Structures are given as C-alpha cells and as structure tokens.
PAPAKOL-161178 format. One record per residue (C-alpha): residue number from 0; residue in three letters; z, y, x. Coordinates in Angstrom, 3 decimals. Each point is the difference from the previous one (the first is absolute). Layout:
BEGIN
[NUM "ALA" [Z Y X]];
...
// end
This chain:
BEGIN
[0 "UNK" [0.000 0.000 0.000]];
[1 "UNK" [-1.059 3.355 1.457]];
[2 "UNK" [2.571 2.814 -0.369]];
[3 "UNK" [-1.018 3.023 -2.119]];
[4 "UNK" [-2.215 2.583 1.643]];
[5 "UNK" [2.869 2.516 -0.039]];
[6 "UNK" [1.906 -2.351 2.260]];
[7 "UNK" [-3.072 -0.359 2.204]];
[8 "UNK" [-0.128 3.767 0.327]];
[9 "UNK" [3.675 0.065 0.963]];
[10 "UNK" [-0.642 -2.688 2.625]];
[11 "UNK" [-2.892 2.036 1.372]];
[12 "UNK" [2.226 3.084 0.327]];
[13 "UNK" [2.758 -2.008 1.658]];
[14 "UNK" [-2.347 -1.607 2.483]];
[15 "UNK" [-2.121 3.034 0.890]];
[16 "UNK" [2.037 0.780 3.094]];
[17 "UNK" [-0.143 -3.616 1.141]];
[18 "UNK" [-3.684 -0.323 -0.833]];
[19 "UNK" [-0.817 3.263 1.715]];
[20 "UNK" [1.351 -1.434 3.215]];
[21 "UNK" [-1.355 -3.492 -0.541]];
[22 "UNK" [-3.517 0.814 -1.088]];
[23 "UNK" [-1.285 0.518 3.514]];
[24 "UNK" [0.312 -3.796 0.319]];
[25 "UNK" [-3.420 0.174 -1.611]];
[26 "UNK" [-1.501 2.661 2.204]];
[27 "UNK" [-2.961 -0.591 2.252]];
[28 "UNK" [-1.622 2.937 1.780]];
[29 "UNK" [-3.753 0.379 -0.352]];
[30 "UNK" [-1.998 0.251 3.199]];
[31 "UNK" [-3.582 1.331 0.136]];
[32 "UNK" [-2.677 -2.651 0.578]];
[33 "UNK" [-1.623 -0.427 3.364]];
[34 "UNK" [-3.104 2.016 0.884]];
[35 "UNK" [-3.162 -1.707 -1.176]];
[36 "UNK" [-2.333 -1.710 2.451]];
[37 "UNK" [-3.506 1.404 0.438]];
[38 "UNK" [-1.763 -3.061 -1.446]];
[39 "UNK" [2.483 -1.757 -2.276]];
[40 "UNK" [-0.724 -3.508 -1.206]];
[41 "UNK" [2.142 -2.456 -1.898]];
[42 "UNK" [-0.320 -3.464 -1.550]];
[43 "UNK" [-1.537 -0.175 -3.467]];
[44 "UNK" [2.439 -1.177 -2.662]];
[45 "UNK" [-0.863 -1.790 -3.235]];
[46 "UNK" [1.930 0.503 -3.219]];
[47 "UNK" [2.173 -2.811 -1.256]];
[48 "UNK" [3.446 -1.193 -1.051]];
[49 "UNK" [0.185 2.728 -2.616]];
[50 "UNK" [-0.820 2.810 2.444]];
[51 "UNK" [-3.042 2.240 -0.380]];
[52 "UNK" [-0.922 2.430 2.746]];
[53 "UNK" [-0.522 3.625 -0.941]];
[54 "UNK" [-3.458 1.258 0.880]];
[55 "UNK" [0.206 2.585 2.770]];
[56 "UNK" [3.726 -0.744 0.263]];
[57 "UNK" [-0.046 -1.195 3.604]];
[58 "UNK" [1.163 1.999 2.986]];
[59 "UNK" [-1.309 -1.434 3.267]];
[60 "UNK" [1.630 1.514 3.052]];
[61 "UNK" [-1.407 -2.680 2.284]];
[62 "UNK" [-1.031 -3.629 -0.135]];
[63 "UNK" [3.663 -0.926 0.469]];
[64 "UNK" [1.696 2.608 -2.212]];
[65 "UNK" [-1.166 0.418 -3.572]];
[66 "UNK" [1.277 0.407 -3.541]];
[67 "UNK" [-1.296 -1.564 -3.202]];
[68 "UNK" [0.690 1.289 -3.508]];
[69 "UNK" [0.335 -2.583 -2.752]];
[70 "UNK" [0.883 -0.241 -3.666]];
[71 "UNK" [1.954 -2.760 -1.702]];
[72 "UNK" [1.222 -0.697 -3.499]];
[73 "UNK" [3.442 -0.613 1.524]];
[74 "UNK" [0.594 3.588 1.191]];
[75 "UNK" [-1.409 3.067 -1.716]];
[76 "UNK" [-2.307 2.270 1.943]];
[77 "UNK" [-1.871 -0.476 3.283]];
[78 "UNK" [2.006 -1.183 2.985]];
[79 "UNK" [-0.757 -0.058 3.702]];
[80 "UNK" [0.260 -2.789 2.556]];
[81 "UNK" [-0.084 1.008 3.667]];
[82 "UNK" [-0.978 -2.571 2.631]];
[83 "UNK" [0.388 -0.046 3.782]];
[84 "UNK" [-2.113 -2.597 1.829]];
[85 "UNK" [0.347 -1.040 3.655]];
[86 "UNK" [-2.655 1.620 2.177]];
[87 "UNK" [-1.412 -3.450 0.761]];
[88 "UNK" [-0.376 -1.027 -3.646]];
[89 "UNK" [-3.799 0.362 -0.060]];
[90 "UNK" [-0.552 -1.613 3.400]];
[91 "UNK" [0.912 -3.576 -0.942]];
[92 "UNK" [-1.317 -0.938 -3.459]];
[93 "UNK" [1.716 -3.392 0.151]];
[94 "UNK" [3.497 1.264 0.714]];
[95 "UNK" [2.604 0.239 -2.740]];
[96 "UNK" [2.857 2.460 0.214]];
[97 "UNK" [3.610 0.109 -1.212]];
[98 "UNK" [0.872 2.720 -2.513]];
[99 "UNK" [2.949 2.330 -0.484]];
[100 "UNK" [0.521 1.900 -3.231]];
[101 "UNK" [1.784 3.349 0.323]];
[102 "UNK" [1.778 1.391 -3.087]];
[103 "UNK" [0.575 3.740 0.114]];
[104 "UNK" [3.047 1.825 -1.334]];
[105 "UNK" [0.188 2.363 -2.931]];
[106 "UNK" [-1.597 2.391 -0.702]];
[107 "UNK" [-2.279 -1.004 2.849]];
[108 "UNK" [-3.641 -1.000 0.277]];
[109 "UNK" [-2.109 -2.490 1.911]];
[110 "UNK" [-0.588 2.652 2.667]];
[111 "UNK" [3.656 -0.139 1.027]];
[112 "UNK" [-0.955 -3.027 2.086]];
[113 "UNK" [-1.759 2.333 2.432]];
[114 "UNK" [3.480 1.033 1.130]];
[115 "UNK" [0.637 -3.515 1.352]];
[116 "UNK" [-2.234 -0.556 3.047]];
[117 "UNK" [1.179 -3.606 0.425]];
[118 "UNK" [-1.740 -0.955 -3.234]];
[119 "UNK" [-3.359 0.578 1.716]];
[120 "UNK" [0.341 -3.274 1.841]];
[121 "UNK" [-2.678 -1.764 1.998]];
[122 "UNK" [1.407 -3.343 -1.171]];
[123 "UNK" [0.098 0.331 -3.792]];
[124 "UNK" [-1.399 1.674 -3.103]];
[125 "UNK" [2.255 2.508 -1.772]];
[126 "UNK" [-0.407 0.638 -3.723]];
[127 "UNK" [1.709 2.913 -1.744]];
[128 "UNK" [-0.238 -0.144 -3.815]];
[129 "UNK" [0.999 2.898 -2.215]];
[130 "UNK" [3.499 -0.527 -1.422]];
[131 "UNK" [0.176 3.069 -2.223]];
[132 "UNK" [2.350 2.932 0.347]];
[133 "UNK" [2.761 -2.029 -1.625]];
[134 "UNK" [-1.531 -3.406 -0.638]];
[135 "UNK" [2.928 -1.844 1.588]];
[136 "UNK" [-2.290 -2.984 0.601]];
[137 "UNK" [0.854 -1.463 -3.395]];
[138 "UNK" [-1.627 -0.796 -3.321]];
[139 "UNK" [1.541 2.653 -2.230]];
[140 "UNK" [1.975 -0.912 -3.092]];
[141 "UNK" [-1.472 2.846 -2.060]];
[142 "UNK" [-3.737 -0.068 -0.671]];
[143 "UNK" [-0.431 3.327 -1.810]];
[144 "UNK" [1.216 2.609 2.479]];
[145 "UNK" [-1.903 3.109 1.086]];
[146 "UNK" [-1.312 -2.028 2.964]];
[147 "UNK" [-1.569 -2.736 -2.092]];
[148 "UNK" [-0.336 -3.527 1.376]];
[149 "UNK" [2.318 -0.511 2.978]];
[150 "UNK" [-0.067 -3.662 0.984]];
[151 "UNK" [0.258 0.713 3.727]];
[152 "UNK" [1.208 -3.435 1.041]];
[153 "UNK" [-2.832 -1.755 -1.812]];
[154 "UNK" [-2.509 2.506 1.399]];
[155 "UNK" [1.093 -0.642 3.580]];
[156 "UNK" [0.735 -3.718 0.026]];
[157 "UNK" [-2.554 -1.378 -2.451]];
[158 "UNK" [-2.847 2.442 0.652]];
[159 "UNK" [0.171 1.876 3.310]];
[160 "UNK" [0.988 -2.983 2.170]];
[161 "UNK" [-2.802 -2.336 -1.174]];
[162 "UNK" [-2.449 2.946 -0.032]];
[163 "UNK" [0.710 0.631 3.679]];
[164 "UNK" [-0.243 -3.704 0.865]];
[165 "UNK" [-3.360 -0.223 -1.774]];
[166 "UNK" [-1.502 3.027 1.755]];
[167 "UNK" [1.423 -0.136 3.518]];
[168 "UNK" [0.241 -2.798 2.538]];
[169 "UNK" [3.699 -0.637 -0.467]];
[170 "UNK" [2.067 -3.045 0.865]];
[171 "UNK" [1.062 -0.549 -3.618]];
[172 "UNK" [3.300 -1.843 0.379]];
[173 "UNK" [3.654 1.047 0.023]];
[174 "UNK" [0.407 -0.595 3.720]];
[175 "UNK" [-2.596 2.712 0.653]];
[176 "UNK" [0.968 2.453 -2.748]];
[177 "UNK" [2.870 2.508 0.075]];
[178 "UNK" [1.339 2.654 -2.347]];
[179 "UNK" [1.859 3.064 1.223]];
[180 "UNK" [1.166 3.285 -1.421]];
[181 "UNK" [2.356 2.913 0.333]];
[182 "UNK" [2.325 1.779 -2.400]];
[183 "UNK" [-1.241 -0.868 -3.527]];
[184 "UNK" [-2.499 -2.276 1.737]];
[185 "UNK" [2.808 -1.719 1.914]];
[186 "UNK" [1.520 -1.351 -3.185]];
[187 "UNK" [-3.501 -0.797 -1.232]];
[188 "UNK" [-0.819 -1.994 3.138]];
[189 "UNK" [3.158 -2.095 -0.224]];
[190 "UNK" [-0.584 -0.599 -3.707]];
[191 "UNK" [-3.628 -1.042 0.541]];
[192 "UNK" [1.024 -2.458 2.739]];
[193 "UNK" [2.537 -1.504 -2.403]];
[194 "UNK" [-2.325 -0.035 -3.000]];
[195 "UNK" [-2.897 -1.594 1.901]];
[196 "UNK" [1.210 -2.017 2.978]];
[197 "UNK" [-3.314 -1.865 -0.256]];
[198 "UNK" [-1.786 3.208 1.028]];
[199 "UNK" [2.242 1.539 2.657]];
[200 "UNK" [1.551 -1.698 3.007]];
[201 "UNK" [1.306 3.226 1.537]];
[202 "UNK" [1.741 3.067 -1.441]];
[203 "UNK" [1.359 3.242 1.446]];
[204 "UNK" [2.028 2.415 -2.135]];
[205 "UNK" [0.755 3.408 1.509]];
[206 "UNK" [2.629 2.345 -1.459]];
[207 "UNK" [-0.383 -1.591 -3.404]];
[208 "UNK" [1.984 0.290 -3.197]];
[209 "UNK" [0.486 -3.753 0.222]];
[210 "UNK" [3.147 -0.496 -2.076]];
[211 "UNK" [-0.633 0.738 -3.662]];
[212 "UNK" [3.661 -0.506 -0.830]];
[213 "UNK" [0.786 3.240 1.871]];
[214 "UNK" [0.489 2.991 -2.295]];
[215 "UNK" [-1.810 2.214 2.522]];
[216 "UNK" [-3.155 -2.115 -0.152]];
[217 "UNK" [-0.013 -0.075 -3.788]];
[218 "UNK" [0.583 3.758 -0.036]];
[219 "UNK" [-2.960 0.497 2.330]];
[220 "UNK" [-2.308 -1.999 -2.278]];
[221 "UNK" [1.257 1.963 -2.991]];
[222 "UNK" [-0.615 3.286 1.805]];
[223 "UNK" [-3.622 -0.877 0.748]];
[224 "UNK" [-0.627 -1.038 -3.593]];
[225 "UNK" [1.250 3.390 -1.171]];
[226 "UNK" [-1.677 1.799 2.931]];
[227 "UNK" [3.321 1.595 0.896]];
[228 "UNK" [-0.516 0.203 3.801]];
[229 "UNK" [-2.518 2.822 -0.377]];
[230 "UNK" [2.357 1.917 -2.257]];
[231 "UNK" [2.929 -0.315 2.428]];
[232 "UNK" [-2.206 1.044 2.898]];
[233 "UNK" [-1.350 3.043 -1.824]];
[234 "UNK" [3.516 1.106 -0.972]];
[235 "UNK" [1.195 -0.468 3.551]];
[236 "UNK" [-1.550 1.013 3.287]];
[237 "UNK" [-3.471 -1.414 -0.668]];
[238 "UNK" [-2.910 2.398 0.346]];
[239 "UNK" [-2.867 0.031 -2.532]];
[240 "UNK" [-2.256 -2.995 0.523]];
[241 "UNK" [2.488 -1.785 2.252]];
[242 "UNK" [1.947 -1.912 -2.665]];
[243 "UNK" [-0.721 -3.662 -0.658]];
[244 "UNK" [-1.857 -0.685 -3.235]];
[245 "UNK" [0.580 -3.413 -1.526]];
[246 "UNK" [-2.459 0.575 -2.803]];
[247 "UNK" [0.375 0.278 -3.765]];
[248 "UNK" [3.343 -0.553 -1.681]];
[249 "UNK" [0.464 -3.515 -1.362]];
[250 "UNK" [2.908 -1.558 -1.865]];
[251 "UNK" [2.990 -0.960 2.130]];
[252 "UNK" [-0.468 -3.604 -1.165]];
[253 "UNK" [-3.726 -0.060 0.803]];
[254 "UNK" [-0.079 -2.098 3.161]];
[255 "UNK" [2.886 -2.467 -0.143]];
[256 "UNK" [1.443 0.629 -3.439]];
[257 "UNK" [3.542 1.186 -0.552]];
[258 "UNK" [2.042 0.488 3.193]];
[259 "UNK" [3.291 -0.493 -1.853]];
[260 "UNK" [1.922 -3.229 0.739]];
[261 "UNK" [1.015 -0.358 -3.653]];
[262 "UNK" [-0.754 -3.168 -1.985]];
[263 "UNK" [-2.491 -0.979 2.720]];
[264 "UNK" [-2.124 3.075 -0.770]];
[265 "UNK" [-0.851 0.260 3.714]];
[266 "UNK" [-1.364 -3.531 0.223]];
[267 "UNK" [-3.393 1.147 1.339]];
[268 "UNK" [1.702 1.893 2.840]];
[269 "UNK" [1.970 -3.124 0.896]];
[270 "UNK" [-3.031 -2.269 -0.214]];
[271 "UNK" [-2.020 2.277 2.322]];
[272 "UNK" [2.863 0.811 2.413]];
[273 "UNK" [-1.253 -0.820 3.538]];
[274 "UNK" [3.625 -0.425 1.157]];
[275 "UNK" [0.949 -2.575 -2.641]];
[276 "UNK" [0.913 -3.327 1.656]];
[277 "UNK" [-2.286 -1.925 -2.347]];
[278 "UNK" [-2.952 2.105 1.131]];
[279 "UNK" [0.997 -0.019 3.668]];
[280 "UNK" [0.118 -3.789 -0.032]];
[281 "UNK" [-3.764 0.024 -0.567]];
[282 "UNK" [-0.444 1.397 3.519]];
[283 "UNK" [0.793 -3.320 1.663]];
[284 "UNK" [-2.839 -0.501 2.475]];
[285 "UNK" [-0.917 3.704 0.003]];
[286 "UNK" [0.462 2.189 3.080]];
[287 "UNK" [2.193 2.875 -1.236]];
[288 "UNK" [0.533 3.268 1.891]];
[289 "UNK" [2.056 2.957 -1.219]];
[290 "UNK" [0.156 3.468 1.555]];
[291 "UNK" [2.337 2.847 -0.853]];
[292 "UNK" [1.658 3.016 1.518]];
[293 "UNK" [3.421 1.261 -0.987]];
[294 "UNK" [0.041 3.647 0.958]];
[295 "UNK" [-0.659 1.898 -3.204]];
[296 "UNK" [1.150 -0.403 -3.581]];
[297 "UNK" [-3.049 -1.951 -1.105]];
[298 "UNK" [-0.009 -2.358 2.978]];
[299 "UNK" [3.671 -0.592 -0.700]];
[300 "UNK" [-1.087 -1.541 -3.307]];
[301 "UNK" [-2.863 -1.984 1.534]];
[302 "UNK" [2.317 -1.265 2.755]];
[303 "UNK" [2.467 -1.285 -2.600]];
[304 "UNK" [-2.798 -1.772 -1.833]];
[305 "UNK" [-1.530 -1.495 3.161]];
[306 "UNK" [3.373 -1.282 1.191]];
[307 "UNK" [0.627 -1.596 -3.381]];
[308 "UNK" [-3.378 -1.743 0.110]];
[309 "UNK" [0.505 -1.201 3.590]];
[310 "UNK" [3.468 -1.329 -0.839]];
[311 "UNK" [-1.213 -1.864 -3.061]];
[312 "UNK" [-2.943 -1.483 1.879]];
[313 "UNK" [2.408 -1.271 2.639]];
[314 "UNK" [2.177 -1.593 -2.684]];
[315 "UNK" [-3.118 -1.649 -1.444]];
[316 "UNK" [-1.011 -1.326 3.423]];
[317 "UNK" [-3.179 2.105 0.026]];
[318 "UNK" [-0.662 1.526 3.453]];
[319 "UNK" [-0.689 3.731 0.128]];
[320 "UNK" [-0.056 2.847 2.494]];
[321 "UNK" [1.846 3.205 -0.816]];
[322 "UNK" [-0.732 3.028 2.184]];
[323 "UNK" [2.748 2.459 -0.915]];
[324 "UNK" [-0.832 2.844 2.370]];
[325 "UNK" [2.700 2.410 -1.141]];
[326 "UNK" [-0.733 3.459 1.424]];
[327 "UNK" [-3.344 -1.201 1.360]];
[328 "UNK" [0.851 0.141 3.698]];
[329 "UNK" [-0.567 -3.735 0.429]];
[330 "UNK" [-3.383 0.134 -1.727]];
[331 "UNK" [-1.852 3.047 1.325]];
[332 "UNK" [0.843 3.399 1.521]];
[333 "UNK" [-1.662 1.801 -2.916]];
[334 "UNK" [1.949 -1.919 -2.635]];
[335 "UNK" [3.265 1.497 -1.213]];
[336 "UNK" [0.771 -2.793 -2.443]];
[337 "UNK" [-1.299 1.971 -2.973]];
[338 "UNK" [-2.311 -0.898 -2.874]];
[339 "UNK" [-3.355 0.942 1.534]];
[340 "UNK" [-3.028 -1.140 1.962]];
[341 "UNK" [1.643 1.081 3.252]];
[342 "UNK" [1.950 -3.250 -0.403]];
[343 "UNK" [-2.394 -2.076 -2.072]];
[344 "UNK" [-2.911 0.317 2.450]];
[345 "UNK" [2.017 -1.384 2.957]];
[346 "UNK" [1.497 -2.667 -2.266]];
[347 "UNK" [-3.509 -1.226 -0.761]];
[348 "UNK" [-0.808 0.240 3.706]];
[349 "UNK" [2.864 -2.433 0.564]];
[350 "UNK" [-0.965 -2.346 -2.838]];
[351 "UNK" [-3.796 -0.246 0.268]];
[352 "UNK" [-0.132 -1.652 3.474]];
[353 "UNK" [2.564 -2.573 -1.181]];
[354 "UNK" [-2.064 -0.582 -3.125]];
[355 "UNK" [-3.298 -0.414 1.860]];
[356 "UNK" [1.682 -2.453 2.379]];
[357 "UNK" [1.141 -2.011 -3.018]];
[358 "UNK" [-3.500 0.132 -1.459]];
[359 "UNK" [-1.410 -1.267 3.289]];
[360 "UNK" [2.481 -2.850 0.240]];
[361 "UNK" [-0.923 -1.105 -3.529]];
[362 "UNK" [-3.705 -0.274 0.838]];
// end
C-alpha cells in the first residue's frame, strides 16, 4: 500500500537536505568528443534486435571512434551508442575482440567516455550506450510518464548487446565481455552483472549508489525523478547554465515504485538492490571490482555502499577486489578522493590492464 501523496510530499521535504548531498552519486561530467579525423570511416551496421538506425544520425570521428543513433520501442526517443575500436580492428578481419560496456552516470551522455582515456584500449572494443539522464539502468514501473517508454534494462541487455555482437567482430561469450560504470552507472553495472551472469564475466562499479537500502541512495533517485538537483543548484551558488538538468519531472514512484518500507510497498527497490545478498550470490564466477573514494560527502556514501557489498561478497564466498582509495593519494596525484573524473579516469587506468589480461588468459 502506497502512503497518500501528502505523506510523499512530507517525505520529499524531509529528505531534501539528504538528497541534495546524495544526488551527486549520479553525476558524471560531460567531456567534449575528440577532434574528428580528416577521412573518417567506420563499419557499416545493420538494423536488428528491435533497433533501427536513424538516417544521418551517425557521428564518425574516425574509423575507431564513432556514434550511432538508434530508436527502439523500449525507450522513447532516439538514443546514441558510442563505440571505440582498437586501432588494429580493420587490419585482421579474422580476429575477434573482447568487449567492455561503459555505463555513464546521471545526467551524463555517451560522450562522457571521452574523459576516460583507458577505455580507448588497443586490446578490446568499448561500447557506451545511452542510459538517459535518470534512467537508472532499470525497466521503469510507470509506463505513462512524461518520458514515455523507459525500459532501459531491456534496451541494453536484450537489444544493444546482441546488436553489437551481430555488427562487430566480438568474442560473444561472458569470459570476453565486461560491464562497467560510475555513479548511477556503477549501480547499473553491478545490477546488470547480477541480472545476466550469462552475458558478463567481469564487472567494475566506480563510486556507485550500490546499496538501495540506504536512505541516501533512495533520496538521490527521488531527487532525479523530481529534477530537484537543478533547483537546489540554481538556488545556491550555481551560475546560469551550470546546474545539472535531470529532465522532465516524473512521479516519485516512476522508476522503482514506492520507496516506503511499509507493507512491502518498496518491493521493487528490494528486488533490484545490487547489494542484496540474493543478488550478490549470482556473481559467483564473475570477476568483481569496486572503486570508491571517501573524501567528500558523496564518496562517503559510495564508500559505505562499496564496503557493504565487499563484506557481503566475502560472506558469500564470492571473491572481489575493493579499491578504497580514500583521499586519492594512493590512486593518482590528481585524485583527491572526490566524486569526479579526476579519480574515475585513473581508476579505469588501473582496472583496464587487469581486465585485458583476464581477457587474454581466457582466450
């Protein structure tokens, strides 16, 4: 039973201060795309698996860095997929390559991946699908919001993954496929690895809102649904045009249903929760890596969540690697342990060589 809307409004007022601090768990900073090559070329893709390419919707920066625009009945509107290929992809037409999927944070875009140089690897393909400003990598409970269809999980796992395998020379097995993400995408990556262990043999979650039982994480989701971050920023020190925009207002129950733990009203939250032991147990046989700082308010929340996940995995007998870099000194001189690409880029620089070594050993 969902409490009356008046109670929901009271909850929103009570949690605004918490959500205002927690919402940056979602944040991912956009980075301009690389300068285009003089004579760009890219592989030709064919429609399929429910995806239709938008005519003139491609952006080709080079033969190894391009973006497709597709439509799907699962998510309203056109959505982009950015791809990084190894420079040697075209040289050996018989070679198949491992693939890493990168899930951006909110309200980020596929171009955020340009801020992570390690993702442009010579040993693997990187695919960056649009996750929406506040998609949360889930199939939404409500179907009639201002955003229309929002089945993000189905779009990614049942459409994008097979679409990529059909159009690129991938090694289409779990041992050669990874999913990674940061902030909102960190929780999405861990959830996808749990939901589809047949697809992903490797997962990395960076600074993610991993524990959906935490009030701060639920408050952050609520804030994005209501597009409160932009309002707080505008009322504070944010300058015009600098405040995050999480898109149109939608109901506070739109994504996961009611967040209230009353009469099991929050059952969808609990079923999705990447930190739930039942879900974590599905990671047996999956290489799990967690990264977090602990030197600002937001990373304090992500550190709590990451430590909870690592502890529960240990209790379940599932190996994992937790890189808790605190103030950032142990990770990189530019990292101060905060919620930004100054830490996420070096974290990926640490993870990608380990991942490519694991890919190679699985061949």
